[in-house]
VMD Tcl script that draws the C-alpha trace (Angstrom):
set ca {
  {0.06 0.03 -0.05}
  {1.29 3.48 -0.74}
  {1.83 6.10 1.91}
  {-0.82 8.29 0.48}
  {-3.42 5.51 0.62}
  {-2.37 4.82 4.27}
  {-2.77 8.29 5.32}
  {-6.23 8.48 3.73}
  {-7.33 5.40 5.36}
  {-6.03 6.52 8.77}
  {-7.88 9.91 8.11}
  {-11.19 8.11 7.29}
  {-10.97 6.09 10.46}
  {-10.13 9.09 12.63}
  {-13.13 10.87 11.16}
  {-15.43 7.83 11.84}
  {-14.11 7.59 15.42}
  {-14.88 11.35 15.96}
  {-18.37 10.95 14.71}
  {-18.95 8.06 17.14}
  {-17.50 9.98 20.02}
  {-19.55 13.01 19.21}
  {-22.75 10.79 19.03}
  {-21.84 9.28 22.47}
  {-21.54 12.64 24.02}
  {-24.73 13.97 22.49}
  {-26.74 10.67 23.60}
  {-25.72 9.86 27.21}
  {-26.21 6.00 27.97}
  {-29.61 4.88 29.06}
  {-30.42 2.61 31.99}
  {-33.55 0.56 31.41}
  {-35.58 -0.43 34.52}
  {-38.39 -2.88 33.97}
  {-41.75 -1.35 34.95}
  {-44.15 -4.21 34.14}
  {-43.82 -7.61 32.63}
  {-46.31 -8.30 29.53}
  {-47.22 -11.02 27.24}
  {-49.10 -9.21 24.61}
  {-49.22 -10.22 20.94}
  {-48.44 -7.22 18.69}
  {-48.10 -6.55 14.91}
  {-44.86 -5.23 13.90}
  {-44.29 -3.17 10.70}
  {-41.00 -3.21 8.84}
  {-39.32 0.05 7.76}
  {-39.50 -0.67 3.90}
  {-38.71 -2.93 1.12}
  {-35.08 -4.23 1.67}
  {-34.39 -2.70 4.85}
  {-34.04 -4.71 8.20}
  {-35.27 -1.89 10.51}
  {-38.56 -1.69 12.41}
  {-40.97 1.12 11.81}
  {-43.35 0.44 14.73}
  {-45.88 -1.96 16.13}
  {-49.62 -2.06 16.76}
  {-50.89 -2.67 20.13}
  {-54.64 -2.99 19.99}
  {-55.87 0.14 18.30}
  {-52.67 2.21 19.04}
  {-49.72 2.42 16.79}
  {-46.27 2.98 18.53}
  {-43.53 4.44 16.30}
  {-40.13 3.20 16.99}
  {-37.67 6.08 17.29}
  {-34.57 3.88 18.05}
  {-33.55 0.26 18.58}
  {-31.46 0.38 21.65}
  {-30.22 -3.17 22.01}
  {-30.63 -6.41 20.01}
  {-30.21 -9.82 21.60}
  {-30.33 -13.10 19.75}
  {-31.00 -16.48 21.07}
  {-31.97 -19.88 19.48}
  {-35.50 -19.37 18.50}
  {-35.93 -15.81 19.45}
  {-34.58 -12.31 18.81}
  {-35.24 -9.52 21.50}
  {-35.42 -5.88 20.56}
  {-35.12 -3.17 23.26}
  {-36.89 -0.20 21.49}
  {-37.60 3.38 22.37}
  {-40.93 4.68 20.95}
  {-42.93 7.78 20.96}
  {-45.05 6.32 23.83}
  {-42.13 4.96 26.01}
  {-39.59 2.04 26.06}
  {-40.56 -1.62 25.37}
  {-39.00 -5.09 25.07}
  {-40.13 -6.92 21.95}
  {-39.57 -10.59 21.07}
  {-39.59 -12.11 17.56}
  {-40.30 -15.89 17.92}
  {-39.72 -18.26 15.02}
  {-41.42 -21.60 15.21}
  {-41.86 -24.38 12.76}
  {-45.25 -25.34 11.70}
  {-45.60 -29.15 12.26}
  {-47.76 -29.74 9.33}
  {-45.96 -27.69 6.54}
  {-42.51 -27.40 8.19}
  {-42.40 -23.76 7.33}
  {-41.26 -21.10 9.87}
  {-44.00 -19.05 11.63}
  {-42.77 -15.70 12.99}
  {-44.70 -14.23 15.73}
  {-44.09 -10.95 17.74}
  {-44.71 -10.44 21.41}
  {-44.36 -7.46 23.88}
  {-42.66 -8.77 26.87}
  {-41.98 -5.76 29.00}
  {-42.72 -1.98 29.52}
  {-39.64 -0.04 30.66}
  {-38.48 3.13 32.14}
  {-35.35 4.78 30.58}
  {-33.11 6.72 32.92}
  {-30.16 8.79 31.48}
  {-26.78 8.11 32.97}
  {-24.46 11.18 32.74}
  {-20.83 10.84 33.17}
  {-17.92 13.01 32.38}
  {-15.75 12.49 29.29}
}
mol new
graphics top color blue
foreach p $ca { graphics top sphere $p radius 0.5 }
foreach p [lrange $ca 0 end-1] q [lrange $ca 1 end] { graphics top cylinder $p $q radius 0.2 }
display resetview
């Protein structure tokens, strides 16, 4: 690799690191405290064609728009999403089960917990 290419690559990495550091300073870390445990079935809407993000979910007649996905945890048959919505913070679970007759996967979504978010400020 040439020296110029190495310098450009280092500059790009430094710029990316500065962006991450600025973002961390703007958004202080959140501490999530479980308020209630739930087991409600919900209908989740995806962001759009070809994207993997979540747009929101329907809980009864109310639509909760997802502002940010704070954490994602994967297990064998389930994926847990900790989301921040316009109505509060929640834990969503995506279950994938096999249909015994057709052997096709069935995906269901469940609301598992309602959370309180507390901002933790610390000096940098």
